Steps between C-alpha positions, in 0.01 A plus 500: 500500500787750483742426782785744552829385643569630850723808495771309687535265202532775241689759706799472731576708806830684541601239760436216253699678227790566739509138613569365149840669445563524876515880529376735769195724466729803505693360202173448314397860569844621389453309174152646465629856549767432235230351270676162503223307678213319329189711432285548809134567567427736788187409693275766659649420842852567366611136485674383186427191294694355210335294228648151501548513119682835523726364774582192291588716196712726721696202637551365148632839385756491781618157388539622141707800602731300728 
């Protein structure tokens, strides 16, 4: 039986991503416009999701550049 993980386990919402570093949604969207945010997936309804693995790599890259 091939069980897929629920999307909430694999993908994060913008709110979940913003909660980790403690930034506002507007800051996240500013970062996204400047191409400094983690890669995002745009759903058909316009909502964004971020792969958990991409978010983790993005956070690690910030630590390395600090």
